[in-house]
C-alpha positions in Angstrom: -40.7 -59.6 -34.9 -37.8 -61.3 -36.7 -36.2 -60.1 -39.9 -35.2 -62.7 -42.4 -32.2 -62.9 -44.7 -30.2 -65.4 -46.6 -26.8 -64.2 -45.5 -25.8 -62.1 -42.5 -22.3 -60.7 -42.3 -21.0 -59.4 -39.0 -18.5 -56.7 -39.5 -18.4 -53.7 -41.8 -14.7 -53.6 -42.5 -13.2 -54.3 -46.0 -13.4 -58.1 -45.4 -17.0 -58.1 -44.4 -18.1 -55.7 -47.1 -16.1 -57.6 -49.7 -17.9 -60.8 -48.6 -21.3 -59.1 -48.9 -20.5 -57.8 -52.3 -19.2 -61.2 -53.5 -22.3 -63.0 -52.2 -24.5 -60.7 -54.2 -22.3 -61.0 -57.3 -22.9 -64.8 -57.2 -26.4 -64.8 -55.7 -28.0 -61.7 -57.1 -31.5 -62.5 -55.7 -30.3 -63.2 -52.1 -30.9 -60.9 -49.2 -27.6 -60.0 -47.6 -27.3 -57.8 -44.5 -24.0 -56.5 -43.0 -24.1 -55.6 -39.3 -21.6 -52.9 -38.3 -21.3 -51.8 -34.7 -20.0 -48.3 -35.6 -21.9 -45.5 -37.4 -19.9 -45.9 -40.7 -17.7 -48.4 -42.4 -14.0 -48.9 -41.9 -13.8 -47.1 -38.5 -11.2 -49.5 -37.2 -8.4 -51.5 -39.0 -9.8 -51.1 -42.5 -9.7 -47.4 -42.3 -6.7 -47.0 -40.1 -4.1 -49.1 -41.9 -1.2 -47.8 -44.0 -3.1 -48.1 -47.3 -0.2 -50.0 -48.8 -1.2 -52.4 -51.6 1.4 -55.1 -50.8 3.0 -57.0 -53.7 3.0 -60.4 -52.0 6.6 -61.5 -51.6 6.7 -61.7 -47.7 4.5 -64.8 -47.4 5.3 -68.5 -47.6 4.1 -69.8 -51.0 1.8 -72.4 -49.4 0.0 -69.7 -47.4 -3.4 -68.1 -48.0 -1.7 -64.7 -47.7 0.6 -65.6 -50.7 -2.3 -67.0 -52.6 -4.4 -63.8 -52.4 -2.1 -60.9 -52.0 -0.8 -60.6 -55.6 -4.3 -61.1 -57.0 -5.7 -58.7 -54.5 -3.2 -56.1 -55.4 -4.4 -56.1 -59.0 -8.1 -56.3 -58.1 -8.0 -53.4 -55.7 -5.8 -51.4 -58.0 -8.4 -51.9 -60.8 -11.2 -50.7 -58.6 -9.2 -47.7 -57.4 -8.5 -46.6 -60.9 -12.0 -47.3 -62.2 -13.6 -45.1 -59.5 -10.8 -42.5 -59.5 -9.7 -42.9 -55.9 -6.2 -41.4 -55.4 -3.3 -43.9 -55.8 0.5 -43.4 -55.5 2.2 -46.1 -57.6 5.5 -45.4 -55.9 7.0 -48.9 -55.5 9.1 -50.0 -52.5 12.7 -50.8 -51.7 13.6 -53.3 -49.0 17.1 -52.6 -47.7 19.6 -54.6 -45.6 21.7 -53.6 -42.6 23.7 -56.7 -42.0 25.1 -59.8 -43.6 22.3 -61.8 -42.0 19.8 -59.5 -43.7 21.3 -60.5 -47.1 20.4 -64.1 -46.4 16.8 -63.0 -45.6 16.8 -61.0 -48.8 17.5 -64.3 -50.6 14.5 -65.8 -49.0 12.2 -62.8 -49.8 13.4 -62.9 -53.4 12.8 -66.6 -53.7 9.3 -66.2 -52.2 8.6 -63.4 -54.6 9.6 -65.6 -57.5 7.5 -68.6 -56.2 4.5 -66.3 -55.7 4.7 -64.7 -59.1 5.7 -61.3 -57.9 7.8 -58.9 -60.0 11.0 -58.2 -58.0 14.4 -56.8 -58.9 17.5 -57.5 -56.8 20.1 -54.7 -57.1 23.5 -53.7 -55.8 23.9 -50.9 -53.3 25.4 -48.7 -56.0 22.1 -48.9 -58.0 19.9 -47.9 -55.1 20.1 -44.2 -55.9 18.2 -44.9 -59.2 15.2 -46.0 -57.1 15.4 -44.1 -53.8 18.4 -41.8 -53.5 17.7 -41.1 -49.8 17.8 -44.8 -48.8 20.9 -46.7 -47.7 21.6 -50.4 -47.8 24.3 -53.0 -47.0 25.5 -54.4 -50.4 22.1 -55.2 -51.9 18.4 -54.3 -51.9 15.1 -55.5 -53.4 12.8 -53.3 -55.6 9.1 -54.0 -55.8 7.5 -52.0 -58.6 4.0 -53.3 -57.9 3.7 -51.9 -54.3 1.5 -48.8 -54.2 -0.4 -46.7 -51.7 -4.0 -45.5 -51.7 -6.6 -44.1 -49.2 -7.7 -47.1 -47.1 -10.9 -45.4 -45.8 -12.0 -44.2 -49.2 -11.5 -47.7 -50.6 -13.5 -49.3 -47.8 -16.3 -46.8 -48.3 -16.3 -47.6 -52.0 -16.7 -51.3 -51.3 -19.6 -50.5 -49.0 -21.3 -48.4 -51.8 -20.8 -51.2 -54.4 -22.4 -53.6 -52.0 -25.4 -51.3 -51.5 -25.6 -50.8 -55.3 -26.1 -54.5 -55.7 -29.0 -54.5 -53.3 -27.1 -55.1 -50.0 -28.2 -53.7 -46.7 -25.9 -52.3 -44.0 -27.2 -51.8 -40.5 -25.0 -49.5 -38.5 -24.8 -49.1 -34.7 -25.5 -52.8 -34.5 -23.8 -54.9 -31.8 -24.3 -58.4 -33.0 -24.9 -61.2 -30.6 -25.4 -64.7 -32.0 -28.2 -66.2 -29.8 -28.5 -69.6 -31.5 -27.9 -71.3 -34.8 -29.1 -68.8 -37.4 -30.4 -66.2 -35.0 -28.7 -62.9 -34.2 -29.6 -60.0 -32.0 -28.4 -56.8 -33.6 -29.4 -54.7 -30.6 -32.5 -53.3 -32.4 -33.7 -56.4 -34.3 -33.7 -60.2 -34.2 -32.4 -61.4 -37.5 -32.7 -65.0 -38.7 -30.2 -66.0 -41.4 -29.5 -69.2 -43.4 -25.8 -68.5 -43.1 -23.9 -66.2 -40.8 -20.4 -64.9 -41.5 -18.3 -63.6 -38.6 -15.9 -61.0 -40.1 -15.8 -58.8 -37.1 -12.1 -58.0 -37.0 -10.8 -57.6 -33.4 -14.2 -58.9 -32.2 -14.2 -62.0 -34.4 -12.3 -64.4 -32.0 -14.6 -63.4 -29.1 -17.7 -64.2 -31.2 -16.1 -67.5 -32.2 -15.2 -68.5 -28.7 -18.8 -67.9 -27.5 -19.9 -70.5 -30.2 -17.1 -72.9 -29.1 -15.0 -72.2 -32.2 -11.3 -71.3 -32.4 -10.5 -72.3 -28.8 -6.9 -73.0 -29.7 -6.4 -69.3 -30.4 -6.2 -66.3 -28.3 -5.8 -62.7 -29.4 -3.0 -60.2 -28.7 -3.9 -56.8 -29.9 -0.9 -54.8 -31.2 -0.9 -51.0 -31.2 0.6 -49.4 -34.3 1.7 -45.7 -33.8 2.9 -43.6 -36.7 4.5 -40.2 -37.0 4.4 -38.1 -40.2 5.9 -35.1 -41.9 5.4 -33.3 -45.2 7.0 -34.9 -48.2 8.8 -31.7 -49.0 10.6 -32.0 -45.7 11.7 -35.6 -46.4 11.3 -36.0 -50.2 11.2 -39.8 -50.5 10.2 -41.3 -53.9 9.3 -44.7 -52.7 8.4 -46.7 -49.6 11.5 -47.9 -47.7 11.3 -51.1 -45.6 13.9 -53.1 -43.6 14.3 -56.8 -44.0 11.7 -58.2 -41.5 12.3 -60.6 -38.7 10.9 -64.0 -39.8 9.8 -64.9 -36.3 7.3 -62.0 -36.0 4.4 -61.1 -38.3 5.5 -57.4 -38.2 7.6 -55.6 -40.7 9.7 -53.3 -38.5 10.0 -49.5 -38.6 9.6 -48.4 -42.1 8.7 -45.4 -44.3 5.5 -45.1 -46.2 4.0 -42.4 -48.4 0.5 -41.2 -48.5 -1.7 -39.9 -51.4 -1.8 -36.5 -49.7 2.0 -36.0 -49.9 3.0 -37.1 -46.4 5.8 -39.3 -45.3 5.1 -41.7 -42.4 7.5 -43.4 -40.1 6.5 -46.4 -38.0 4.7 -48.3 -36.9 5.2 -49.5 -33.4 4.0 -53.1 -32.7 3.2 -52.6 -29.0 1.4 -55.6 -27.3 -1.6 -54.2 -25.5 -4.6 -55.6 -23.6 -7.6 -53.9 -25.3 -8.9 -54.6 -28.8 -9.8 -50.9 -29.1 -7.1 -49.5 -26.8 -5.9 -46.7 -29.2 -3.8 -45.1 -26.5 -2.1 -46.9 -23.7 -4.6 -45.6 -21.2 -7.6 -46.6 -23.4 -10.6 -48.7 -22.7 -10.4 -52.3 -21.6 -12.8 -55.0 -20.6 -12.4 -58.3 -18.8 -12.7 -60.4 -21.9 -9.8 -58.5 -23.5 -7.6 -58.8 -20.5 -8.2 -62.6 -20.3 -7.5 -63.2 -24.0 -4.4 -61.0 -24.1 -3.1 -62.5 -20.9 -3.4 -66.0 -22.4 -1.5 -64.9 -25.5 1.3 -63.3 -23.5 1.5 -66.3 -21.2 1.7 -68.7 -24.2 4.4 -66.7 -26.0 6.4 -66.3 -22.8 6.5 -70.0 -22.2 7.8 -70.6 -25.7 10.4 -67.8 -25.7 10.5 -65.4 -22.7 13.5 -63.6 -24.0 12.0 -62.9 -27.4 8.7 -61.6 -26.0 10.5 -59.4 -23.4 12.7 -58.0 -26.2 9.7 -57.3 -28.4 7.9 -55.5 -25.7 10.9 -53.5 -24.7 11.9 -52.5 -28.2 8.4 -51.6 -29.3 7.5 -49.6 -26.2 10.7 -47.5 -26.6 9.4 -46.5 -30.1 6.7 -44.3 -28.5 9.6 -41.9 -28.4 10.0 -40.0 -31.7 13.7 -40.0 -31.0 13.8 -43.8 -31.0 11.7 -44.0 -34.2 14.2 -41.7 -35.9 17.2 -43.7 -34.6 15.7 -46.8 -36.1 14.7 -45.0 -39.3 18.3 -43.6 -39.8 19.4 -47.2 -40.6 17.1 -47.0 -43.7 17.2 -43.3 -44.5 20.3 -41.6 -42.9 19.1 -38.0 -43.7 15.9 -38.4 -41.6 17.7 -36.5 -38.8 17.2 -33.3 -40.8 13.4 -33.7 -40.6 12.4 -32.3 -37.3 8.7 -31.6 -37.6 7.0 -34.9 -36.9 3.3 -35.1 -36.0 1.3 -38.0 -34.6 -0.8 -40.0 -37.0 -4.0 -41.7 -36.0 -3.1 -45.1 -34.4 -4.2 -48.5 -35.6 -4.6 -51.9 -33.9 -3.7 -55.2 -35.4 -5.8 -58.1 -34.0 -3.0 -60.7 -34.0 -3.9 -64.3 -33.1 -1.6 -66.5 -31.0 -1.8 -70.2 -31.5 -1.9 -71.6 -27.9 -0.8 -75.1 -29.1 2.3 -74.0 -30.9 2.8 -71.0 -28.5 3.6 -68.7 -31.4 2.0 -66.0 -33.5 -0.4 -67.4 -36.1 1.2 -66.3 -39.4 -1.6 -67.0 -41.9 -5.3 -66.1 -42.4 -7.6 -68.5 -40.4 -11.1 -69.6 -41.4 -13.2 -71.9 -39.2 -16.8 -73.1 -39.5 -19.3 -74.7 -37.3 -22.9 -75.3 -38.1 -24.2 -72.4 -40.3 -21.6 -69.9 -39.1 -18.3 -69.2 -40.8 -15.6 -67.4 -38.8 -13.0 -65.3 -40.5 -10.1 -65.1 -38.0 -6.7 -63.5 -38.2 -7.5 -61.5 -41.4 -4.6 -59.2 -40.7 -2.0 -57.7 -43.1 -2.2 -58.1 -46.0 -5.9 -58.5 -45.4 -6.7 -55.1 -46.8 -4.8 -55.8 -50.0 -6.2 -59.4 -50.3 -9.8 -58.6 -49.4 -11.4 -59.1 -52.9 -10.0 -62.5 -53.8 -10.0 -63.6 -50.2 -13.8 -63.0 -50.1 -14.2 -64.9 -53.3 -12.4 -67.9 -51.8 -14.5 -67.8 -48.6 -17.7 -67.6 -50.5 -16.9 -70.4 -52.9 -15.2 -72.8 -50.4 -16.9 -72.1 -47.0 -20.3 -70.5 -47.7 -22.0 -71.7 -50.9 
């Protein structure tokens, strides 16, 4: 016997749950079901990310990321405060190491201005007023609207708000799209007027089975963090380096948590498995094929850059290497010796096989009655609420 619904969302991370919530906010009488393959929401990227509410100055002004990050920061911050989830409104400094970094600071500052982000550019002598433990070459950026919260608690809140509106979440459901409008959840056959694929690391694989997104492959990237108590390394703010514009990764940096920890990391280690949380973790053939395509494409475009990325990131498995990189930002890190492992996360980074490069923006593709949310990586958590509104208005209704 088939179940029937108006909208079926595959994926119970913050994007999928925000989509379900927005659908019910605009279509209050609709039946909306979210399928989640785990036993609770936010088990993977949504609950394992840094919890940073990004301000929105990294992204090109013509990108979806720039469009939704600033708005998402305010929307998420409002919910966090309304429902009394812990938040640390600590701000962030971006520091430079070289003259070349100063040119990149110019670009970040201009992007921030274009994107409507409140930024201050200061001289090195003023850095102590924001983060006394940080060090910079000549200048730095200060972002007062960057904050940190609990990513899992926020994701669970969105799930509860969705349920409060009348939404239904089916856990332990491994969705398989059988034909247009029909999905096998593992326990039920569900027929839906519209299907939204927001399955995170699984999204591109679902899309490929429906002949969508074939110009993309996926390269999972493993992020490892180490942490210590804030009293051991008493940072006031987040401390980030100037990012490499060729990669969608922000480099080794320092973040704070709402439970008074300081994290250093992450790595950005290319791996083969979409849920390979340690280097000896689980793999399947589909993962290996997709990751191999991604690696091959990037290698053709720039073999030296890919090899350098792999070498530099693998070396960061060593705490000593992380500390060596971190000393460029916070010289006194060498005094903090008690570092522990933080739970790893995986970024489902798309590679564009046509341009042979990392896909830098969010990607949404549709075919028939199925909408596929692809490459919803950082700042996907920050951007989730307005991004969901955009998808609902422009791709679903």
